[in-house]
N, C-alpha and C positions, 0 to 999 in steps of 0.2 A: 121122360126121365132119361132114356136112352140117349137122346139127342144131346142133353146137357152133359151127360157123362162123356159122351164122344168129344164134345167140345173142350171139356176140361182136359182130357187126355192130349188132345191136339195142342192145346195152349202150352201144357207141360213140355211136350216134345219140342215145340217151337222155342221156348225159353231155354231149354237145355242146348238146342243148336246154336242160339245167339251166345250163351255163355261160352260154349267151346269156341266159337269164331273169336269171341273178344279175347279169350285166353290166349289163342294162337297169334293174334294181332299184337297183343301185349307182349308175349314172348318175343316175337319178330323185332319189335321195337326196343326191347332190352338188348336184344342181341345187337341190333344196329348201333345203339349207344355205346354198348361195350366195344364194339369194332371202332366207333369213332374215337372214344377215350384211348384205346390202345394205338391208334394211328397218331392222335395228337402226342400222345407220350412218346412214340417212336420219332417224330418229327422234332420235337423238343430236344430230345437226345442227339439225334443226328444232325440237324440244322437249326437248332434253337438259336444260336449265336447270329447266324446270318439273317434269319427272319427279324431277330430283334433289331439288328442293324437297319434293315429295310424299314420296318415301323418307325424307328426313331428318325430315320432320314425323312420320312413323310411328315414327320411332326417338327422338322427343322424350322426355326424361325427366321435365322438369317447367316450369312456367312460373307466374309469380305478377305481379300488379299492384302497382307502387310508387305508393302514394298521393301526389298532389301537395298541397301545403299552401295552403289558401285564404287570400286577402290578408286584412289586418287592416283595421279601421275606427278612425280616430283623430279627435279633436277638433282644433281648429284650432291648439292649442299642443302637440299631439304626445301627448296622453293617449290611451291605448289603450281604446277602447270595446268592441271584439270582436276577438278573434283565434282562431288555431287551435293548440290544445296538442298536442304529440306523445304518443301513446297507442300501446298495442301490443294486437295480436290474437294470441290463442292458437291455434296451428295444430297439427294432428296429422297424422301420415303414416301411415294404415292399413297400407299394404304392408310398411313397416318393422316397425311394432309387432306385425303378424301373423306376422312371419317367425320368431319364438321365443316360444314359451309363457311362459318366464321373464321376458323382457322385457315381454311384454304384460301380465302380472299387475302387475310393479313400476310400469310407466308409468301403468296405469289407476289403480292405487292413489295414486300420487303427485299426478296431475291431480285425483283426487277430493277428497283431503286437502287441497291446497293452495288449489285454485281453488273447491271447492265444487261442482264439476260432477258431476251424478248419475252413477254407475257404469253404470247401464242406458242412460243416453243415449251413454256413450262406447262401451259394447259393441255397442250397435245401429248405431252408425256403422262400426265395425271388421267387424261381420257383414255388413252390407249394402253396404258399399264397401271391400271387401277389397284391390282392387287400386288404390285411390285414393292419390294421393301428396299430396293436400292437402284438409284439411277444417277450416274455421274453426269453433271451438266456443265461444269467448268473445271479447267485444271490449271496448274502452275501458279496458285495463289500464294503470295507472299504472307509470312506470319502476321505483319503489320495489318494488312488487309482483312485478314481473319479475325484477329483480335478487336479490330474497329467494328466490325459487323456484331461481334459477341457483345460488345459494350453497349452498341446502340439498340440492340434488341433484348438484352437480359431482363428488362422489366415489363416486356409485352409477352403475356402467357399465350397470346393467341398464334404467336409464330412457333410452329411446331413441324417436326418431320424433316428439319435441316440439320446436317452435320457436316464435319470435316474429316476427310481421310489423309493420312500422311502419305506423302510421296517425295521424289527425289527429282531434281532438274541439273542436268549436266552443264557445267560453267567452265569457261576457259578464260581466266582472268587476263591473259595477255593477248586476247584476239587472234591476231595473225602470226604471233610468235612460234616458229617453227611448225607451222600449220600441217604441212605434208608429213612430218614425222610424227606429231602428236596423233593427228587424225581426229575423227569426231565419232560420236555415238547418239543413235536415236533409239526410243523406246520400241520401235516397231522392227528394226533391223539389227540391233545390237551395234557393234563397233563396225564402222563402214570404210575406215582408212588408218593407215599409219599404226601405231603402237595400240590404238583402241581396238584395231581390228586383229593384230598379230597376237595380242595378249589378252583378247576377250575372254576367254575361258578362266583366266586368273582374276581380271577385274570384276567379272560378273559374279554377284552374289546368289543367294537362294531365297526366293520370297517365301514369307511365312503365310499362315492362315489363321483367321479369328472366326468361329462359328458359334451361334448360340441357338440352342433346341430345347423343346420341352420333352423331358424324359418319360418314363412310363409311369412315373410317380406324379406326373403333371407338374413337375418342378422344372423351372427354366434354368438350365445349365449353359455356362459359356466355357468354351475350350479355346486354348491358343497354342498355336505352334510358331514359335519365334522365327523370325528372319535371321538368316545368315549373312552377314555384309561380305562384300568382295575384298580382295587383296588389293594392297598398294604396290605400284610399280616405281622403283627408283631407278632412274635413268643415269646414263653417263653424261647426259647434256650439262652444260654450264650456262645458266640463265644469262649471266652477264657477258659472256662470250658470244652467245647465240644473239642477244639484243644487239652487241655492237656489229655483227656480221649482217644482221637483217636492216639495221639503221643505213649502212653504207650502200648496201643493195639498192634500198628503196631511194635514197638520194641519187644514185646513179641513174636509175630508170625514170626518176622525175624529169631529168634533164634528156636523157637518151633512151627512151623505151626499147626493150629488146623483146623477143618472143620467149626467151629463157635466160636467166641468170642464175648461176648455181655457185655454192661454196661449201666446202667441208673442212672441219678443222678436227685433227686427229691427234692422240697420243701415240707416236710411232712405237713406243715401248710396251703397249698393251693392247693396242687395236681399239680404244675407246673412242667414240666419236662425241667430240665436246660440243660441236655445233654442226647443223646441216640446214642449209637455207636453200630454197628453190622458188624463184621468182617466176611467174606473177604470184602475189600472196593472195590469201583468201581469209575471211573472218571465221574462225571455228564455231563462234556462237550464232552465225549466221552463214552456214557454208553454200547454201543454195542460191546466195545473192550473186548474180553475174555483173552486178555494177560496178564492180572492182576493175572490170575489163572491158565491159560493153556499155554503150550508151543506151539510155531508155528507149531510143527510137530503134537501135539494132536489136534489143531484146524483144521489142514489141513485134518486129517482123519475124523473129524465129518461130518455127514449129516446136512442138513438144519435143519431137526427136532431135532437133538442132540444139535445143536447150540442153536436153541431157548429153548429148556429145561434147556440147561447150564445156559443161560441168565437169565431165570426166576429164577433160583436157587440163582444166583448171586445177583439178585435184591431183593430178599426175606429178609424181615426185621425180623431178628431172635428174635428181643426183643417183637414183637407183633404177630408173624405169626407161631411160632414153640412152640410145647408143649413138656413137658418132666417131669419126676418124681423129685419134688424138694428136696428131701432128708432132711437133718438134720435143714436147717432153718425153716422148718415148726415145729420143736419142741417147738418153741417159742409159737406158735399158740395153741398146745396142752396144754400148760402149762397156757396160758392165759385164755383158755376154762374152764380148771379146776379150776382155781381162781375164776372165775366169777360165776361157778356153786356150789362152796364150796366144791367140792369134794378133793381139795388140798388147803394147806394153806402155807403161807410164814414160813418157819422155819421147815416144815414137815420133816421127815426122810424116807429113803428107804433103802432096803438092796438089793444090786446087787451081786448075785453070779457068774455072767457072762453070764446067759441065763435064758429063762423061757420056759416052755413046754406049748403051747397053740394050742388047736385043733388037738393034735397028732403030732405036729411039734416042734422042738427044735429052738428057735429064739434067736441069739447070740446078747449080746452087744460087742462093739468093744474091751472091756477089757477082754473077755472070755479066752484069751490066757494067761492072768494074774491073773485069778481067779475072775475078777470082779472088780467092785469099792468098795464092801464090804459096811459099812454103810455110808450113805451119806445124806447131807441135800439138799433141793429143789434147793439152789443155785449151788451147785456142780453137781447136777443131770442134769440141763439145761446147764451149763456153760462148764462142761467136757462131755456132751452128751451122757448121760447114756439111752440106748435104754429099759432097763428093767423097770426104773422108768417111762418111757413115756408110756409104755404098761399097766404099773398098772394104771395111771391116765386115759389113754383112757378106761380101763375097767370099772372104776368107772364113767366115764363121759356117757358111753353107745353109741349105734349106732346114735340115733337120735340127741344127742348133738354134736357128732363129726361132723355129716353132718351140723348141724345148724352153727357151728362156722366156718366151711369151707366156707359154703355160705355167712355168715356175712361178712367174709374178702374178698369176691369176688371170690372165687374159683368156677369154673363150669359156670361162665357167663362173658360175655364180660366186660371190664371195661368202655366201651364207648369212650376211647380215639379217638381224632379226627385224626386218621390215617387209611388207607385202610386196608383191609385183616387182620383184628385182629381175632385170634382164641378164643374159650371160654374155652378150656381145658376139662377134663373129670373127673366128679367124680363117685364114685361107687353108685349103686342102694342101698338104705338103706334096702330095703326088701331082698335082696339077700346077704347082707354083712354079712360075718361070723365072728366069734371071732378072727379068724387068720387075716382076712382083717382089721378088727378094730385096732388090735395090729400092723399091718405094717403101716396103715395110721398114727398111732401116730408120727412115725419119717420119714413121707413124701415119703412112698410107695405106690404103687397101685392106685394112681389118677396122673392126668397130670395138670400142670399149665403153663402159659406163664411168660415170665420175668416182663412184665409190671403188671401182676396180683400180683407177689411177691412183686416187689416194692411199689406198691399201699397199699398192705396188711401190709408191715412194716412201711410204713408212718403211717397209723392208729395206729398200735400197739405201736408206740412210741411218738405219738403227743398227747396221752390223750384220744384216742379211737374214733376219728372222722375220717370217711372214706370219703376222698375227690376224686371225680372223676378225674382221671389223664387228663390233657389237655396239648397242646403244641402250642396253638394261644391264644394271649392276646387280639388282637383286629384286625379289619379290617377298613383301611382308604381309603378314596377316593385320587385322585391325588393332591388335595390341601391340604392333611393332616388331613381332617376332620374325626373324627370316625364315621363309619356308623354301627358298630356292636363292641360291648365289650363283652369279655368273662370273667366273673367273676368266682371264685373259687365256685364249687358246693359241699356243704355238703350233702351226700348221706344218711348216718345213722351212728348211734353209734355202735361200735363193742364191747368195753370193757369199763369199767370205769376208770377215773384217776388213782385211786389206784392201780388197776392192771397194768396199763401202768407204773407207778412209779416202781413197784416191776421188771417188764421185763427189764426196762432200766437199774435199779442196777445190775441185774444178767448179762445182756450183757456186761455191762461195766467191770465186775469181770471177764467174760470170755476172754476179751481182756488183762487184766491186770494179771490174774493168771493162766488161763487155756490154751486150745488149739487154742485160736484165737490171741495169743499174737504177731504173726508176723505181724499182721495187725497194731499193735500200732505204732503212730506217736509221736515221742518226743515232749513234751511241750503241748500235746493236749489230751483232754479226748475223748475217742472214745469207743463205744460199737458195739458189733457184733456177729455174728454166721456163722460158716463155714458149708460146706456138701460136702460130696464125694458120689456121689450116682450112683450105677452101673445100666448101661442102659439095655434096652432089645434087644435082647435076652440076658439073663444073661451068657449064653455059650460063647459069643463072648468077654467077659472080657473087656468091654469098660466102661469108666466112665465119669461122668460130675462132675466137681468141681465148687463150688461156695462160696460167700461170701456175706452176708447182714450186711452192716455197717451204722454207724449213728454217727453225731457229732453236737455239744458238746453232751456228754453222758447224762449230766443232763437235758438239755433243747435243743433238737435236732432241728436243722435248715436244716439239709441235710441228706438225705438218698442215699447211694451208693450201688447199687447191681451189682455184678460181676459175669458172668459165663464163664467157658472155657469148651467147649465141646470136649471130647475125648483128652485132653491134650497129646502131644507126649511123649512117654515113659512111660505112666502110667500103672500100673498093679493092682492098687487098694490097694496094700499094700506097694508100693515104697515111700510112702510119697510125692507123687506129689501134694497132695493138698497144699502143701506149695507154689506151683506155683501161685494160685489164691489169696492167702494171700499176697504174696510179690508183685503181681501186683496191688492188692487194696492198700497196704501201699504206693507204688510209687506214684499211682494216688493221694491218699489223702495227700501226704506229699507236693504236690505241689497245689492241689486244695484247702485245708484249708487255707494257707496264701492268696491265690488269691482271695478267697471268703471272706476274711476279719473276718474269724473265730477267735476271741481272744484265746490266749494260756491259759491254765489251769495250775496255779501255783502249783497244787497239784500233777500233772503229773511228774513222775521222768524218767530220761533217763535209759534205760535197753538194755542190749545186748543181742542179740539173743542167746538162748541156744538150744543145742540139745535135741530133746524130741523123745521118742519112737513113732514110727508110729503106727497107730491104725486103726481099721477097726470098723465101726458102723453098726450094722445090720449083715444080712447073716444068712440065714435058712438052717439047715443041712437036706437036703431032697434028695432022690435019683434024678438023671438026668432024666428029661422027665415028672416028676409029674407037676400038675398044678401050684404048689407053685414054680416051677423054675422061672417063671416071677415075684415072689414076693421077691426074694432074692436080697439084694444089699450089697455092700460093701462101707463104708464111713469112711472118716476121720474126 
């Protein structure tokens, strides 16, 4: 009995201890649960929104970018020069296609047959990205192609997991027209050239986003953030004028290819650029095609680096990015500076014996082979391009005033035109400028300019003396046509007085009617202008650059046309090849002036072209290899 009682007491004791431990364990568990609940409540209060977002993101079903539409580029009259065309991307959903073998076979076959996508390419995507909901396999599909596929497959229920995404393709309807100015765009790099690059931030829109996810109620929810389209750029360009200029440049270079031919048409009273053309041309719809300049054999022989260099050269806008010595058109600036400073007057006379000895060097006038011009008035000195008279005016002006007027007319600094990659040109340092340098500067040697600088300078010279900043965009408009930015003409400074401008206009009109610029003359219209044939560096290469700066109507200029042919085929500097640029300018003006609505001048008379002696302006008789070898020029 005692043993049984002892066991009973032992059992009760053990049971008590077990109950005590269970109670403690239960209490601990309750405390932990309570702590966990408090923690969850705290997290929900403090970070609940963030955790919900993370959870919902993990539940996301799909997302896709909605492409924005890039803004258009238009001419001044609304003609579209560049626009974004709606196209479609072919998208497949590997997750859906892989869900059924029958669907997979039918879908792969349909995509292969209709779009020409290789079956192996599709199957590799399906195999390597089984759970993907989005895979782009073809781009830039036309709407007609997409609709054709939909019509053909609409009754085949086994074709699944294929859909089409909206996108845009950049289109240039006129191909090569104003290619360097308009520039081009690609999806990877954005605007790469011209206005497409300069105004990229305005043209580029903001992509939208569409995404679908399963929310915390297990409901499928779709959200959409709409795309914002880019703005449109309205330019100062005139499609008709640009087309005329491009046409004649192309025609000239078909017969006589040149490394560069450029032309700029401006309104001298606003600084607006109506046309800007730079040859060689390239197709904006296929800008990396070198076949416009090189043969297939030449292209095949190029390294990738050489191809890149040749493309950069092809894309370079000669009108703003290349510098050269301007030659005789600069003589008008020399005379204008002389008139302003009072060192020369309308009606003054000069004596040209064919050359001058300056700084120990003999510097020729183009008529030195005929004994010079003899006694001439200022009108003939500029109109018939006398170097001797220009050198005398420059000597009286002095170095400081020469640099002053070069700077006033915008040489040596960027014009600020709204195009990328503008060069500033090079002026000589006045502190180191010798009397020989001053003399050669007077007729456009020993300093470098750009075409846009010369065009803007002539605008100021003939418009009464106001220098306008050249520009090529009039306004920026949103997709509703509302202006968000207007670009008004900017008057930068005065260059010369109205009286000086009047004299220059009269003399340059006489140059066309009586002197060496007469091949520019257009029957029925009053035109003024100045020609030049400048020998390039190094002089020993015997290469030339020929140019014409013209304006019309001569008494009240509304348009300035500046044309340059770099290294015209066959020129020797004494062959009369300066005729090429005069005839090219004449052909352009003959069509431009009626198109632009310029009234005919009743005082203008019809004249037939006459043979004239070829001539050379400039040319310094110095031994080969001296420092002045780089200063000699031959001009017509």
